[in-house]
N, C-alpha and C positions, 0 to 999 in steps of 0.2 A: 297448467303447466308453465313454469316460469320462462320468460323469453329467451335466456340464456342456454335454459335445457333444451327448448324447442330448435334452437339454431344449432346445436350439437349434434341433435337427432337429426337432422334435415341434411346438414353436411357431413356427417360422420361417413368414411368409406366413398368419399365421390372422388371422381379425377375432376380437376379444373383446368382447362386447357386455355393458353394467352392467345389474344389475336390484338391486333392493331391497337384496339380501343379498352384492352382489359384482360380478365380472366372469366370463363364459362364455365360452368358445371356441364360436364357432356354423359358421363356413366356412372353407375354407382362400383363400389365393392374395389375401389384403388386407395393404396397406402402412401401412395409418393404422389408429390406434384413437378411435373417436368418444366422446365422454363423456358423458352424460348432462347436461343445463342443471341446476343447481342454486344455491340462494342461498347467500351468502357472508356471514355475520355482519359487520357493522361494528363493533369490539371496542373502538375507540380515536377519540377526538377529540381533535387536538393544532393548536396554533398554530405547531408547525417541528416536522419529522420530518426526523431525520438517520439517513440509509443506510451504512453502514459506520462502526466503531471504531476505526479507526486511528488514525494521527497529527491527521489533520485533522476526522475525525469526532469524535473525544474533545474536541477542541479549541470545534469548532464546537456541541455539545452543551453545554459546559459554559458557555460563554459565553452561547447562548440561554437558558439556565435561570437563570445568572446575571442575565439582564436582565429577567428578571421572564416570559419567553414558557414557555407549558406546554408541554415538549420530550419529545420519544420518539427515544430511540437503539437502534437495530436492529443486530445484529452476529451474523453466520454461525457464528462459530467460539465458544469458551467462555470469553475473557476480552476485555476492552479493550485497545486498543493496536496492534493491526495488526502489522504487521511490525518492530515496537518488541518487542513480546512475542511473540505466537504466530509469528511469522519469526525472533527471535532476532537482529534487526539493533539490538544493544544500544549504538547510538551516535547520537548527532545530527547531521550534517551541515550546514554554514552556519547557524550559531546564535550566533554571535559578537554579530551587530549584531540578532539579536532580542529584541524587548521581550516586553512581555505575558506570556500564559501561558507561551510557552517560555523564558521568563528565570523565571517562578514555578517551573516544573517541576523547570530545574536547580537552583535555591534550594533546594525541598523537599526533594529526592532528595540533595543535598549534608548537610541539616540531620538528616536520616535514618540518613546512614550509607551510602546506596542508589547515590554515584556511587564513579565509578572511585578507586583508591587507589594508581595508580601514574601517571606522568606524561603524558600521552597530547596532549597539544598542544592545538591548535584543535578537534578532535572532544572531545564532550560523550560520553562512556562512562558505563554506568549496568547496574546490576542488574536483569535483566528481570522478578522476581519482586516485586522493589520498586516498578517502576513501573505493574505491574498493579495492586498494592494501593493506589496513591497514585490513579490514574486513578478507579477505582471508588471509591472516599470521596468524591472532588472532585464525581463525577457525582451522587452522592446527594445529596452537600450541596448543590448546585446544585437540586435536586428535579428531576432529569432519571429519565426512565422508562425503565429500561435493560432490553432484552431481547436475549439471548443465543440460540444454536443457533436462529437465523431467517434466512430468505432472502427477499429480495423477489424475485417471480416475473413479477409484472404490474402493470399500473396502469389506472388510469380519468382519463378528461378529461372536461369540459365548455366548450365555445366556446374550445376551443385552451388550458386552463387546468389543468393536475394539479391533479385533487379528491383522488383515493385512490391508495394503493400495497395489493397483495396480497400475501400472505406465506404460507410453509409453512413449518410446523415438527411437534413431536410432537403441538402444540394442534390441528392441521390444516391448513385454509387459513382465512384471515382477512383482515379489510380492515383499514383505518384510514385515517379521514380527517385531512385537514392543511390549513393556509394556506397555507403555504410549506416546499417539501422541499428537501434538500439531499444529494447526491450526492457521498457521499465512500468510494465502493466501490472506487476505485482503479481500477477497468477501466471504469467508467461506466457500469455494468449498468442502474442505474436510469433515467438518461438514455436509453438506447440502447431499454429497454424502453418508454418513453412516447413515442417517436417521434422524438426526435433526429439531426439529422444528426451525424457523425463522420468522422476521419481517424486511418489507423491507421500506423505505421510510416515508412519512409522513401516516397521516389516510387517505390520497385517495390514497397512495399508487406513491406517486410520487417521485423522487429521486434530490438531489442535481445535478448541472451540470459539466461534466469533462472538465479538462483543459489540452491541451498539452502544456508543458513546453518548454523554449528552451535555448541553451547557446549562445551570442553574443560576438563581440569584433571588433574591428576597430573604436572605440570611447573610450575618456579618462572620467575617474572620474570626473575630474576637472570642463571639460566641457560639462558634462551634468548634473551635480550634481541637479540641480533644478528639473530634471525630475526621481531623482535616489532616492529608500527607505534606507536612509542612519540615522543616529544618529538625526541628526540636523530637518530632515523629520519627523520622528516619533514622535518627541516632538512638532512640528508644528500641528499634526493632518493631516499629509501625504498630503498636496498639491501636491506633484508631481505626484500622478496618475490622477488628473485633467488637470495638465500640458501636460503629455504625451499622455493623448487621445485626447487632443487637437490638440497634434502637428502630431497623426497619422491622424487625420482627415483632417489637412490643408495637408497631403500629399497624399490625395484622397481617404480612407478607412474607414469606422468607424467600429470600434471594435465592437466584438460580447461581451465583455466584458466590461460594464462602469468603471471601474477601475483597467484598466492594469497599471503593475507595473515593477520596474527593479530593481533587487537586486546585487548589486557589490559585488565581490569576489575579484578581483585584479583591480589595476588600469585601464585595459583594456579589462578586461574579467567581465562578468556578467551573471545574468539570468534573462528571461523575459517572465511573466506570464502574456498573455494579450487576451485570447480567453475564452468562455465558448460555453459548447455544451450541449443545452438543449433537455431533453427530451429522453434520452438515458439508457438504463439498463447495469450495468456493470456485470450482470451473461450471455447477451445473445452477444454470438461470433460477429454475424451479424451487430447487435448495436454497439458494440464497434470497429467493422473494419469500421464502416461508421462514427463513431463520430471521428475517429483517421484522416480518408482522408480528411474530412472537415475541420477541426483543423491545420492539418499539412499545406493545401492550404492556410486557413488565416494567418498562422505565417509567411507565404511566402509574401503575400498581406502587413502585415504589416510593416516587413522588407524594402519591397520596398518602402512604403509611406513615412516611415522615411528619407531612403536614397534620395528618390525623394526631399526633401528639401534642400539638399546639406548644406553646411556649416559644424558644427558640426557632423551632420549625415553621409560626403558624404564617410567615410571611411566603416560603418558599414556592418559588415558581419555576417551571420549565421553560427555558427559552427557546432550545432548539434540540432535536434528535439530530444523530449523524444523515446525511444525504445518503451516506453510504456505510453499511456497516464493517466494522473492523474483521478482515479475514487473518487471520493468522499462518494459517497452513494452506499451500497449494502447490501448482507445478514447481519442482526444482530441476530448472534445464540442464541438461548435459554437458559441460564444459570441457576446457582443454587441462583443468586441474578441478579436482573434488575435493572443497574444504571438509575435513573430517573431525571427527571426536578425540580421534587420537591427536590431530592439530594442537585442539584445545588443551588437552591433558598435557602436551610438551612445551606449549607455549612457541610453536614452531615461529621461525623465522625465513621473509623470503627476500630474497634480491630486487623482484618485482612487487614489490609489497604495495598496496594502494590504498589500507586501511589496516589500523591495529585495534582490534576490538578488545574492548576491555569489561563487556557486558557477559554476566555468566550464563549459565545454561540455563532456560527461562521455559521448560514444557509445559504448560498448560493440560489438565488430565485430559485426554482426548474421551473421558467417559464420566458420566457424573460419579459415578460411584467410587472412582480413584481418588477422588479430590482431598478425601479426609485420610487417605491411606499411603498417596503416592505424594513424592519431594518435588520440589521443582527441577531439581538439579539432574535427576535420574541416577544419582550416583556417579556423577562426574565431575569431578575435581578440575576447575579449569584456571589457565592462566594465560595474561595477554598473549595475542596470538596475530599472525599477519594474515591476510586476504590476499593472495597475489594476483596481478591482471588477468592470469592464465583462466581463473574462475569466470571473468566475465567474459570471456570468448567462447560462443557456441563451438561445439565439437562438430555436429552433423550440418551445418548451413555457413558456407562462407558468408564472410560481409555483415555478420550477425554478431551483436555483444549483447551482453545482459547488465542490470544494474538493478541491486534492490532486494527485495527476498528472493526472486526469481535466480538466482545466481546458482551456481553448481556446487552444492553441498550435501552432506547427509542431514538425516533428522535431529539430531541431537545439535549439530555445528548451527544449523539452520535457526534454531530456536535462540541461539545467542547473537548471531549478525544481523539476524531481520529488523533489529529497531532502529528508529529514522535517523538517528546520528550517523550508524553507520550507512546506512541507504545513501543519505545524500553525498557523504565524501564517495563512496563508490561512482556515483551517477557521476560526480563533478571528473572524476579520475578517465569514467569510460567516454563522457564528452571530448576531454582531451585527446584522448587516445584515437578515437572514431575521426576527429576533426584534422589528424597529423595522416592519419592512413588515406583519408579520402582526397586531403588536398596534393598527397604524392601516389596515388592510384595504387596504393598497396593493401593488404588485408590489415587487419588489425593487430594480427598474430607477427606479422613482419616489420611492423612498426619496434625500430631498436629503445629499450627502455631510456639508456642514455639520455633520446631525444625528447624523453616525454618531459623530463627535469621534475622530476615528482620526489616528495620526501615523505616519510611516515612519521610520527612524531612518539 
C-alpha cells in the first residue's frame, strides 16, 4: 500500500480535536472537524482594502493611495499584476480608448523599453517582469501597503456593512478593518464570503474554458512570422492561427484549442496561447488544480510537437508556464446595476460611466464539441457601450465594491468587458470612489458622481 493511501485509510472518518498543543484523533466515523474558538488579532485599520492585485486591483490600490486614502492591497501570489504577470497574459486588450492609469502604464513601459519591439497592432504587448517592477514601484510610491502570499478566507459585518476581512498566510489568521472594500479577486471571492448573491456561467450554469499561457524563446519573429499574431496578421483575419494549429498537428499533437496563437513581445521572445480546459469551475480548488495539471502537460506536448519539426522550430524552448491558469468564467456579483447583452446591442451610455468598452462579444465555447459550430459572438451584434459605477457597487452588502471580471453583468456582456484594458480602468474608478467614500464616511453609492471628476473617452 502506498504511504498516501495508508494515511488516507487511517484518517478517514476520524474526529480530530484541538488541544493547546494541536489536534488529536479521538474517535472514528465523523465527517467534520470542530475547531476551538479563538481570538483573531486585528492587525491593520485602513480606509480602503483591495483584495486581489491583478489589473483591476493594482489600479484600484494605486488610485486610492494617490487620492490620499490609507490603502491595503492583498494578493495571494508572489507578485503584483495577476494575469498580466503570474498568468503570463502579456498583452492588454481594449486599451486604445483608455486614458488614466492604462495610458500611464503603456507610456511608462514604452519609456523603460519593456513594451513589444515588434508590430502587434491594437494590442499592447509587454514584458511581464517589467510590468511586475513598475506596479510594485507605483504602489509603494502611492503609499499603498502591499501584502503578498495572503488569501482572504472570511469576513465580518455589522448591520449589513462589511467591517473586516480575515486572511490566512504564513503569519497565521489575521483580521483587517476597513471603511470600504474592493473585490478585485476576479472570482468574486470576497463578495461571496461576505454573503453577496452572484451568477455563474450561461443559462445552464456552464462556464467558458480556462487556458494556461506560457512564454517561449529560441525562435525568431521574422522566421515564424506566418504563425504569429502581429499587425499584418490581424489585418488579414488572423490566418496565423490556422497555420499554427496545422504545424502543431504535423508535429504529432492536436491542440485542445482550435485557434492557438503566438503573440510576439521581442524578436526572440513570445507568448503562446494554445490550450482550452473545458468543464472546470474557477471557484473549485480541486477543479482548478486538475485543469492546471492537464494544461501544463499539454503545453509541454505542444512545444515538443513544434520542436520535432526542426527547421525554424529546432531551437524552440519553453521559458515559463503561468503560475495561475487563465480563468475566463467565475462569479458575477450582483450589483446596483447589471450590464446586459442589450447594453452591448444598443451601445448604451450612462452619466456615471467609468469605462467605455469597445471589445466585442468573445464567448469561448463552453463545450469542446461546440468549438467548430458556435461563433464567439453568439449572434450578438455589439456597439461600444458604457459600464456605470453602479455595476461596481455590491447590492447585498454595504461598503463593498467590485472591479474587473467579477462586476455585475450577464453572461454575454461579461465576455466583452472581462478583458484587462477594461478591468484596469474599472479598478482605477473604483479606487477613486472608494477613497472619496472612506474619507467622508459615506457609502460608495452616496458619493456624488460630479465629485469623482471622471470622464470616459
